[in-house]
SEZAKE-219009 format. One line per field, with one value per residue: residue number from 1; residue in three letters; x, y, z of N, C-alpha, C in turn. Coordinates in nm, 4 decimals. Each point is the difference from the previous one (the first is absolute). Example, Ala and Ser with C-alpha at 12.3 -4.5 7.8 and 13.67 -1.06 7.14 Angstrom:
# SEZAKE-219009
k	[1,2]
r	[ALA,SER]
n_c1	[1.3190,-0.0350]
n_c2	[-0.5690,0.1050]
n_c3	[0.7800,-0.0720]
ca_c1	[-0.0890,0.0820]
ca_c2	[0.1190,0.1190]
ca_c3	[0.0000,0.0060]
c_c1	[0.0900,-0.0770]
c_c2	[0.1200,0.1090]
c_c3	[0.0000,0.0730]
END
This chain:
# SEZAKE-219009
k	[1,2,3,4,5,6,7,8,9,10,11,12,13,14,15,16,17,18,19,20,21,22,23,24,25,26,27,28,29,30,31,32,33,34,35,36,37,38,39,40,41,42,43,44,45,46,47,48,49,50,51,52,53,54,55,56,57,58,59,60,61,62,63,64,65,66,67,68,69,70,71,72,73,74,75,76,77,78,79,80,81,82,83,84,85,86,87,88,89,90,91,92,93,94,95,96,97,98,99,100,101,102,103,104,105,106,107,108,109,110,111,112,113,114,115,116,117,118,119,120,121,122,123,124,125,126,127,128,129,130,131,132,133,134,135,136,137,138,139,140,141,142,143,144,145,146,147,148,149,150,151,152,153,154,155,156,157,158,159,160,161,162,163,164,165,166,167,168,169,170,171,172,173,174,175,176,177,178,179,180,181,182,183,184,185,186,187,188,189,190,191]
r	[MET,THR,VAL,PHE,THR,HIS,PHE,GLU,ASN,ALA,TRP,GLN,GLU,GLY,ALA,PRO,LEU,VAL,GLN,THR,ALA,MET,ALA,GLN,SER,PHE,MET,HIS,GLY,SER,THR,VAL,PHE,ASP,GLY,ALA,ARG,ALA,PHE,SER,GLY,CYS,VAL,PRO,ASP,LEU,ASP,ARG,HIS,PHE,SER,ARG,LEU,ILE,ASN,SER,ALA,GLU,ILE,MET,GLY,PHE,LYS,SER,PRO,PHE,GLY,VAL,GLN,GLU,ILE,THR,ASP,LEU,ALA,ILE,GLU,GLY,VAL,LYS,LYS,PHE,PRO,ALA,ASN,ALA,GLU,LEU,TYR,ILE,ARG,PRO,ALA,LEU,PHE,ALA,GLU,GLY,GLY,PHE,LEU,VAL,PRO,ASP,ALA,ASP,ASP,VAL,ARG,PHE,VAL,MET,THR,VAL,PHE,ASP,VAL,PRO,MET,PRO,LYS,PRO,SER,GLY,PHE,GLY,ALA,CYS,LEU,THR,ASP,PHE,ARG,ARG,PRO,ASN,PRO,ASP,MET,ALA,PRO,THR,GLY,ALA,LYS,ALA,ALA,CYS,LEU,TYR,PRO,ASN,SER,SER,LEU,ALA,ILE,LYS,GLU,ALA,ASN,ARG,ARG,GLY,PHE,ASP,ASN,ALA,VAL,MET,ARG,ASP,SER,ALA,ASP,ASN,VAL,VAL,GLU,PHE,ALA,SER,SER,ASN,LEU,TRP,LEU,VAL,LYS,ASP,GLY]
n_c1	[-0.7855,-0.0750,-0.0106,-0.0068,-0.0145,0.0479,-0.0463,0.0467,-0.0062,0.0373,-0.0839,0.0866,-0.0596,0.1056,0.1037,-0.0600,0.0349,0.1017,0.1160,0.0391,0.0432,-0.0600,-0.0668,0.0180,-0.1008,-0.0523,0.0448,-0.0389,-0.0977,-0.0671,-0.0631,-0.0963,0.0065,-0.1048,0.0058,-0.1288,-0.0411,-0.0905,-0.0444,-0.0827,-0.0352,0.1307,0.0122,0.1098,0.0194,-0.1197,-0.0272,0.0665,-0.0642,-0.1133,0.0319,0.0456,-0.1114,-0.0717,0.0609,-0.0185,-0.1221,-0.0110,0.0523,-0.0861,-0.0569,-0.1012,-0.1233,-0.0597,-0.0812,0.0269,-0.0778,0.0514,-0.0911,0.0250,0.1282,-0.0156,-0.0800,0.0897,0.0941,-0.0768,-0.0232,0.1297,0.0254,-0.0971,0.0821,0.0579,-0.0064,-0.0788,0.0164,-0.0025,0.1086,0.0192,0.0512,0.0280,0.0078,0.0064,-0.0030,0.1060,-0.0275,0.1144,-0.0981,0.0053,0.0825,0.1273,0.1134,-0.0627,-0.0704,-0.1033,0.0190,-0.0414,0.0767,-0.0732,0.0123,-0.1208,0.0460,-0.1076,0.0721,-0.1083,0.0734,-0.0527,0.0645,-0.0011,-0.0248,0.1294,0.0181,-0.0185,0.0588,0.0424,0.1229,0.0748,0.1016,0.0644,0.1231,-0.0217,0.0652,-0.1278,0.0173,-0.0556,-0.0426,0.1046,-0.0481,0.1323,-0.0476,-0.1073,-0.1238,0.0843,-0.0298,0.0010,-0.1257,0.1129,-0.0596,0.0718,-0.0471,-0.1036,0.0597,0.0566,-0.1207,-0.0485,0.1084,-0.0214,-0.1305,0.0258,0.0941,-0.0860,-0.0932,0.0918,0.0170,-0.1303,-0.0076,-0.0896,0.0867,0.0279,0.1008,-0.0467,0.1164,0.0480,0.0537,-0.0514,-0.0633,-0.0807,-0.0603,-0.0683,-0.0116,-0.1128,0.0257,-0.0934,0.0606,-0.0620,0.1038,-0.0613,0.0567,-0.0369,0.0186,0.0098,-0.0522]
n_c2	[24.7856,0.0685,-0.1223,0.0409,-0.1241,0.0367,-0.1261,-0.0527,0.1267,0.0132,0.0841,0.0116,-0.0039,0.0725,-0.0702,-0.0619,-0.1256,0.0441,-0.0208,-0.0920,-0.0988,-0.0439,0.1073,0.0238,0.0843,-0.1016,-0.0887,0.0789,0.0433,-0.0650,-0.0066,0.0582,0.1254,0.0655,0.1255,0.0133,0.1234,-0.0143,0.1243,0.0396,-0.1216,0.0177,-0.0474,0.0729,0.0256,-0.0583,0.0727,0.0951,-0.0180,-0.0191,0.1067,0.0580,-0.0443,0.0299,0.1174,0.0050,-0.0486,0.0860,0.0902,-0.0524,0.0186,0.0707,-0.0418,0.1169,-0.0739,0.1177,0.0857,0.1178,0.0056,-0.1271,0.0261,0.1084,-0.0683,-0.0972,0.0911,0.0565,-0.1228,-0.0221,0.1175,-0.0368,-0.0943,0.1182,0.0646,0.0970,0.0233,-0.1291,-0.0163,-0.0307,-0.1215,0.0155,-0.1336,0.0213,-0.1287,-0.0332,-0.1298,-0.0576,-0.0815,-0.0040,-0.0965,-0.0019,0.0057,-0.0401,0.1125,-0.0780,0.0635,-0.1244,-0.0089,0.1095,0.0373,0.0506,0.0866,0.0501,0.0711,0.0312,0.0860,0.0176,0.1075,0.0638,0.1135,-0.0009,0.0317,0.1244,-0.0904,-0.0508,-0.0300,-0.0829,0.0355,-0.1079,0.0222,-0.0927,-0.1046,-0.0338,-0.0579,0.0898,-0.1198,-0.0213,0.0606,-0.0094,0.0276,0.0739,-0.0477,0.1027,-0.0360,-0.1063,0.0076,-0.0642,-0.1045,-0.0478,0.1218,-0.0455,-0.1191,0.0528,0.0440,-0.1199,-0.0514,0.0871,-0.0264,-0.1298,0.0244,0.0730,-0.0916,-0.0903,0.0900,-0.0243,-0.0437,0.0690,0.0550,-0.0556,0.0789,-0.0503,-0.0525,0.0377,-0.0813,0.1073,-0.0345,-0.0152,0.1001,-0.1110,-0.0305,0.0163,-0.0733,0.0856,0.0974,0.0754,0.0627,0.1055,0.0799,0.1002,0.0737,0.1038,-0.0858]
n_c3	[-6.5849,-0.0823,-0.0514,-0.1258,-0.0442,-0.1184,-0.0072,-0.1108,-0.0472,0.1272,0.0609,0.0989,0.1176,0.0359,0.0423,-0.1014,0.0169,-0.0746,0.0585,-0.0843,0.0728,-0.1099,0.0345,-0.1287,0.0143,0.0674,-0.0835,-0.1010,0.0779,-0.0949,0.1166,-0.0711,0.0392,0.0427,0.0330,0.0253,0.0095,0.0956,-0.0145,0.0949,-0.0336,0.0093,-0.1233,0.0250,-0.1276,0.0089,-0.1086,0.0634,0.1155,-0.0656,-0.0713,0.1116,0.0583,-0.1070,-0.0043,0.1307,-0.0231,-0.1000,0.0824,0.0868,-0.1189,0.0505,-0.0298,0.0072,0.0748,0.0570,-0.0661,-0.0315,-0.0964,-0.0260,0.0149,-0.0758,-0.0802,0.0111,-0.0192,-0.0918,-0.0467,0.0161,-0.0546,-0.0820,0.0403,-0.0048,0.1173,-0.0444,0.1291,-0.0277,0.0738,-0.1275,0.0017,-0.1272,0.0152,-0.1312,-0.0262,-0.0686,-0.0037,-0.0290,-0.0268,-0.1322,-0.0344,-0.0315,-0.0639,-0.1092,0.0226,0.0211,-0.1140,-0.0166,0.1074,-0.0212,0.1263,0.0200,0.0867,0.0589,0.0855,0.0692,0.0674,0.1220,-0.0437,0.1169,-0.0618,-0.0278,0.1256,-0.0448,0.0775,-0.1147,-0.0372,0.0686,-0.0761,-0.0397,-0.0404,-0.0895,0.0436,0.0206,-0.1164,-0.0784,-0.0403,-0.0755,-0.1086,-0.0039,0.1214,-0.0231,0.0066,0.0009,-0.1235,0.0782,0.0391,0.0300,0.0537,-0.0992,-0.0225,0.0680,0.0005,-0.1061,-0.0356,0.0282,-0.0553,-0.0971,0.0049,0.0053,-0.0907,-0.0714,0.0222,-0.0261,-0.0958,0.0248,-0.1248,-0.0669,-0.0833,-0.1160,-0.0279,-0.1140,-0.0347,-0.1172,-0.0872,-0.0610,0.1124,-0.1040,0.0628,0.0291,0.1305,0.0703,0.1041,0.0427,-0.0637,-0.0874,-0.0456,0.0503,-0.0856,0.0794,-0.1067,0.0809,0.0819]
ca_c1	[0.0098,-0.0965,0.0622,-0.0753,0.0920,-0.0546,0.0854,-0.0747,-0.1227,-0.0999,0.0408,-0.0278,0.0564,0.1179,0.1201,0.0159,0.1244,-0.0145,0.1095,0.0395,0.1416,0.0752,-0.0156,0.1252,0.0200,0.0354,0.1386,0.0990,-0.0227,-0.0416,-0.1273,-0.0011,-0.1146,-0.0002,-0.0763,-0.0701,-0.0732,-0.1324,-0.0178,-0.0971,-0.0774,0.0867,0.0848,0.0771,0.1051,-0.0081,0.0501,0.1467,0.0416,-0.0285,0.0891,0.1304,-0.0133,0.0056,0.1364,0.0872,-0.0177,0.0694,0.1435,0.0306,-0.0172,-0.1344,-0.1037,-0.1164,-0.1253,-0.0926,0.0506,-0.0046,-0.1375,-0.0589,0.0575,-0.0584,-0.1379,0.0066,0.0424,-0.1157,-0.0890,0.0559,-0.0118,-0.1416,-0.0321,0.0352,-0.0661,0.0465,0.1134,0.1078,0.1349,0.0253,0.1123,-0.0438,0.1233,-0.0114,0.1248,0.0019,0.1067,0.0054,-0.0139,0.0786,0.1372,0.0993,0.0787,-0.0673,-0.1445,-0.0869,-0.0751,-0.1421,-0.0520,0.0136,-0.1158,-0.0215,-0.0642,-0.0037,-0.0509,-0.0350,-0.0076,0.0013,0.1256,-0.0054,0.1083,0.0964,-0.0114,0.1151,0.0758,0.1426,0.0666,0.1451,0.0577,0.1459,0.0548,0.0261,0.0993,-0.0708,-0.0118,-0.0970,0.0763,0.0058,-0.0894,0.0618,0.0139,-0.1316,-0.1068,-0.0356,-0.1119,-0.1230,-0.0322,0.0030,0.0261,0.1408,0.0790,-0.0362,0.0821,0.1049,-0.0603,-0.0274,0.1268,0.0397,-0.0835,0.0432,0.1240,-0.0347,-0.0667,0.1033,0.0782,-0.0868,-0.0712,-0.1242,0.0121,0.1360,0.0208,0.0792,0.0770,0.0380,0.1416,0.0816,-0.0254,-0.1118,-0.1183,-0.1047,-0.1332,-0.0082,-0.0154,-0.1418,-0.0793,0.0765,0.0597,-0.0240,0.0616,-0.0734,0.0829,-0.0746,-0.1426]
ca_c2	[0.0389,-0.0656,-0.0362,-0.0741,-0.0581,-0.0565,-0.1092,-0.0994,0.0630,0.0256,0.0770,-0.0577,0.0765,-0.0628,-0.0181,-0.1442,-0.0508,0.0043,-0.0679,-0.1311,-0.0105,-0.0263,0.1113,0.0563,0.1308,-0.0208,-0.0473,0.0828,0.1422,0.0718,0.0699,0.1448,0.0616,0.1451,0.0518,0.1264,0.0485,0.0622,0.0873,0.1091,-0.0267,0.0141,-0.1160,0.0567,-0.0622,-0.1458,-0.0459,-0.0015,-0.1096,-0.1320,-0.0140,-0.0397,-0.1400,-0.0848,0.0117,-0.0756,-0.1425,-0.0267,-0.0010,-0.1242,-0.1126,-0.0550,0.0918,0.0175,-0.0495,0.1128,0.1267,0.1141,0.0382,-0.1049,0.0128,0.1225,-0.0303,-0.0814,0.0872,0.0815,-0.0927,-0.0212,0.1242,0.0176,-0.0864,0.0765,0.1302,0.0967,0.0800,-0.0893,0.0162,-0.1377,-0.0393,-0.0933,-0.0683,-0.1131,-0.0736,-0.1094,-0.0947,-0.1211,-0.1264,-0.1020,0.0272,-0.0238,0.1232,0.0943,-0.0085,-0.0437,0.1208,-0.0313,-0.0495,0.1198,0.0296,0.1395,0.0204,0.1403,0.0279,0.1377,0.0000,0.1327,0.0465,0.1466,0.0751,0.0455,0.1397,0.0780,0.0423,-0.0135,-0.1206,0.0042,-0.0932,-0.0014,-0.0761,-0.1405,-0.0650,-0.0823,0.0731,-0.0416,-0.0719,0.0539,-0.0718,-0.1214,-0.0945,-0.0394,0.0571,0.1264,0.0625,-0.0634,0.0064,-0.1442,-0.0395,-0.0358,0.1190,0.0599,-0.0353,0.1005,0.1160,-0.0381,0.0025,0.1406,0.0589,-0.0614,0.0683,0.1363,-0.0098,-0.0343,0.1223,0.1025,0.0727,-0.0619,-0.0478,0.0037,0.0556,-0.0961,0.0511,-0.1020,-0.0367,0.1183,0.0906,0.0908,-0.0244,-0.0468,-0.0138,-0.0549,-0.1451,-0.0366,0.0913,0.0943,0.1123,0.1202,0.1256,0.1148,0.1195,0.1244,-0.0251]
ca_c3	[-0.1395,-0.0880,-0.1277,-0.1010,-0.0972,-0.1240,-0.0459,-0.0776,-0.0498,0.1040,0.1170,0.1307,0.1100,0.0567,-0.0825,-0.0187,-0.0576,-0.1459,-0.0702,0.0505,0.0349,-0.1224,-0.0941,-0.0491,0.0621,0.1405,0.0073,-0.0681,0.0215,-0.1208,0.0192,-0.0222,0.0664,0.0026,0.1124,-0.0245,0.1165,-0.0082,0.1159,-0.0198,-0.1208,-0.1174,-0.0300,-0.1116,-0.0819,-0.0093,-0.1299,0.0052,0.0884,-0.0558,-0.1162,0.0541,0.0405,-0.1198,-0.0523,0.0900,-0.0318,-0.1267,0.0291,0.0714,-0.0906,-0.0107,-0.0458,0.0858,-0.0567,-0.0058,-0.0495,0.0918,0.0325,0.0845,0.1343,0.0545,0.0394,0.1218,0.1098,0.0387,0.0721,0.1330,0.0765,0.0360,0.1126,0.1194,0.0087,-0.1007,0.0488,0.0440,-0.0549,-0.0418,-0.0836,-0.1047,-0.0394,-0.0920,-0.0219,-0.0971,0.0303,-0.0822,0.0726,-0.0686,-0.0395,0.1048,0.0018,-0.0896,0.0198,-0.1089,-0.0361,-0.0132,0.1277,0.0821,0.0836,0.0390,0.1297,0.0417,0.1332,0.0328,0.1460,0.0599,0.0585,0.0011,-0.0631,0.1009,0.0426,-0.0499,0.1174,-0.0254,0.0497,-0.0106,-0.0971,-0.0084,-0.1121,0.0279,-0.0855,-0.0986,-0.1263,-0.1014,-0.1026,-0.1360,-0.0920,-0.0529,0.1110,0.0509,-0.0829,0.0646,-0.0703,0.0477,0.1428,0.0236,0.1386,0.0198,0.0307,0.1277,0.1165,0.0104,0.0660,0.1392,0.0729,0.0146,0.1057,0.1263,0.0375,0.0418,0.1303,0.0986,0.0225,0.0567,-0.1049,-0.0476,-0.1374,-0.0536,-0.1332,-0.0767,-0.1124,-0.0978,0.0105,-0.0288,0.1122,-0.0227,0.0826,-0.0911,0.0595,0.1347,-0.0056,-0.0079,-0.0834,-0.0810,0.0699,-0.0803,0.0404,-0.0535,0.0051,-0.0231,-0.0127]
c_c1	[-0.1039,0.0649,-0.1024,0.0990,-0.0766,0.0997,-0.0887,-0.1425,-0.1087,0.0617,-0.0309,0.0622,0.1175,0.1113,0.0264,0.1397,-0.0174,0.1100,0.0235,0.1490,0.0877,-0.0112,0.1365,0.0289,0.0368,0.1478,0.1013,-0.0309,-0.0482,-0.1359,0.0182,-0.1263,0.0046,-0.0836,-0.0596,-0.0776,-0.1391,-0.0154,-0.0974,-0.0803,0.0797,0.0856,0.0869,0.0917,-0.0060,0.0552,0.1524,0.0515,-0.0156,0.0738,0.1385,-0.0025,0.0164,0.1390,0.0988,-0.0091,0.0751,0.1514,0.0401,-0.0297,-0.1363,-0.1006,-0.1134,-0.1231,-0.1052,0.0700,-0.0167,-0.1432,-0.0679,0.0522,-0.0549,-0.1418,-0.0034,0.0398,-0.1163,-0.1020,0.0482,-0.0136,-0.1434,-0.0439,0.0258,-0.0830,0.0649,0.1235,0.1189,0.1318,0.0531,0.1300,-0.0509,0.1263,-0.0305,0.1362,-0.0220,0.1143,-0.0120,-0.0123,0.0929,0.1373,0.0950,0.0875,-0.0646,-0.1505,-0.0711,-0.0935,-0.1500,-0.0632,0.0162,-0.1298,-0.0015,-0.0668,0.0030,-0.0538,-0.0289,-0.0182,0.0144,0.1331,-0.0053,0.1192,0.0967,-0.0225,0.1239,0.0848,0.1510,0.0549,0.1499,0.0502,0.1521,0.0416,0.0241,0.1095,-0.0654,-0.0280,-0.1167,0.0805,0.0003,-0.0940,0.0615,0.0210,-0.1330,-0.1069,-0.0534,-0.1113,-0.1344,-0.0200,-0.0188,0.0401,0.1473,0.0877,-0.0168,0.0747,0.1137,-0.0513,-0.0275,0.1269,0.0484,-0.0805,0.0393,0.1285,-0.0293,-0.0658,0.1011,0.0826,-0.0854,-0.0768,-0.1225,0.0139,0.1453,-0.0009,0.0940,0.0691,0.0209,0.1500,0.0942,-0.0180,-0.1056,-0.1138,-0.1142,-0.1391,0.0132,-0.0174,-0.1457,-0.0836,0.0927,0.0544,-0.0121,0.0761,-0.0773,0.0867,-0.0868,-0.1496,-0.0588]
c_c2	[-0.0804,-0.0206,-0.0705,-0.0436,-0.0518,-0.1039,-0.1047,0.0484,0.0199,0.0838,-0.0810,0.0884,-0.0777,-0.0147,-0.1497,-0.0367,-0.0073,-0.0722,-0.1378,0.0016,-0.0258,0.1132,0.0561,0.1326,-0.0108,-0.0356,0.1024,0.1499,0.0792,0.0679,0.1489,0.0565,0.1499,0.0428,0.1337,0.0362,0.0466,0.0821,0.1103,-0.0176,0.0087,-0.1259,0.0387,-0.0988,-0.1516,-0.0511,-0.0079,-0.1153,-0.1351,-0.0236,-0.0445,-0.1463,-0.0928,0.0039,-0.0790,-0.1495,-0.0353,-0.0043,-0.1319,-0.1248,-0.0651,0.1088,0.0075,-0.0598,0.1101,0.1223,0.1097,0.0336,-0.1039,0.0086,0.1246,-0.0251,-0.0831,0.0847,0.0849,-0.0857,-0.0196,0.1217,0.0195,-0.0905,0.0700,0.1280,0.1009,0.0777,-0.0858,0.0340,-0.1403,-0.0145,-0.1079,-0.0664,-0.1193,-0.0673,-0.1081,-0.0926,-0.1229,-0.1210,-0.1044,0.0478,-0.0355,0.1242,0.1084,-0.0131,-0.0530,0.1163,-0.0240,-0.0500,0.1091,0.0237,0.1497,0.0008,0.1499,0.0066,0.1488,0.0012,0.1411,0.0247,0.1523,0.0617,0.0455,0.1472,0.0757,0.0548,-0.0102,-0.1297,0.0168,-0.1043,0.0124,-0.0694,-0.1435,-0.0516,-0.0922,0.0848,-0.0505,-0.0711,0.0750,-0.0799,-0.1255,-0.1065,-0.0578,0.0676,0.1314,0.0756,-0.0557,0.0311,-0.1452,-0.0309,-0.0265,0.1196,0.0472,-0.0509,0.0996,0.1242,-0.0294,0.0038,0.1428,0.0678,-0.0562,0.0661,0.1410,-0.0010,-0.0288,0.1234,0.1154,0.0829,-0.0789,-0.0640,0.0149,0.0623,-0.0951,0.0703,-0.1122,-0.0266,0.1165,0.1088,0.1065,-0.0365,-0.0378,-0.0057,-0.0254,-0.1506,-0.0403,0.0895,0.0845,0.1110,0.1213,0.1171,0.1125,0.1229,0.1205,-0.0254,-0.0507]
c_c3	[-0.0787,-0.1364,-0.0873,-0.1072,-0.1202,-0.0495,-0.0661,-0.0303,0.1042,0.1117,0.1249,0.1069,0.0578,-0.1017,-0.0171,-0.0499,-0.1510,-0.0766,0.0601,0.0330,-0.1221,-0.1023,-0.0394,0.0698,0.1471,0.0129,-0.0518,0.0001,-0.1197,0.0121,-0.0282,0.0626,-0.0228,0.1183,-0.0350,0.1256,-0.0386,0.1276,-0.0370,-0.1283,-0.1287,-0.0154,-0.1201,-0.0714,-0.0106,-0.1322,-0.0011,0.0864,-0.0688,-0.1320,0.0457,0.0451,-0.1200,-0.0628,0.0861,-0.0280,-0.1283,0.0197,0.0653,-0.0831,-0.0021,-0.0308,0.1009,-0.0661,-0.0140,-0.0571,0.1035,0.0395,0.0891,0.1435,0.0682,0.0486,0.1280,0.1206,0.0493,0.0740,0.1432,0.0889,0.0483,0.1147,0.1341,0.0066,-0.0947,0.0443,0.0441,-0.0694,-0.0268,-0.0771,-0.0944,-0.0537,-0.0915,-0.0162,-0.1047,0.0377,-0.0883,0.0910,-0.0616,-0.0404,0.1129,0.0105,-0.0845,0.0215,-0.1242,-0.0308,-0.0079,0.1294,0.1054,0.0761,0.0326,0.1367,0.0302,0.1419,0.0098,0.1512,0.0544,0.0702,-0.0023,-0.0725,0.1094,0.0336,-0.0474,0.1143,-0.0188,0.0570,-0.0183,-0.0980,0.0015,-0.1288,0.0453,-0.0921,-0.1024,-0.1233,-0.0821,-0.1083,-0.1332,-0.0897,-0.0616,0.1082,0.0466,-0.0862,0.0580,-0.0712,0.0420,0.1475,0.0424,0.1439,0.0264,0.0359,0.1445,0.1227,0.0225,0.0729,0.1468,0.0844,0.0226,0.1107,0.1358,0.0498,0.0511,0.1378,0.1111,0.0367,0.0522,-0.1014,-0.0456,-0.1375,-0.0451,-0.1389,-0.0731,-0.1159,-0.1004,0.0131,-0.0299,0.1057,-0.0276,0.0947,-0.0937,0.0622,0.1493,-0.0144,-0.0202,-0.0904,-0.0871,0.0884,-0.0919,0.0589,-0.0668,0.0189,-0.0345,-0.0120,0.1236]
END
């Protein structure tokens, strides 16, 4: 896998260490991130992805040092480091270095990785219901794409795999189907 990382205002090849052992986000899971794709020369919806990243940071109590356009420009720079037909994943993240239980809003780092990951083949997969639930908004920062939410998804996928399935369908506390453990769940009717 080829990886380029933008950290501390410079691109480098590979995946460098970026958090210290004392980072607030390391200890308390407040890192926020987003994921976008590049494929066939197309890089769709970057503004939406990066707006969500900045909003997620605000929900977690800190601010992005970069705006949407600056993050978009960096993403395009990263994509250009690969062949034009590369299938890529673009993952910007923001994390608080300072603070203890509460992130220090002024001590925030930005990191972006761009790496080659082929698009999944449209071959289908098996899924099952899991007993793991998506937390309610009054229990966890569900409006943010935050690292602290993902151990629950990992456990749901592990359970599904143990039962012979590829993914898990998660519900909320009222038994409403809300998402796959690793992606959105879409239903198409008459189309």
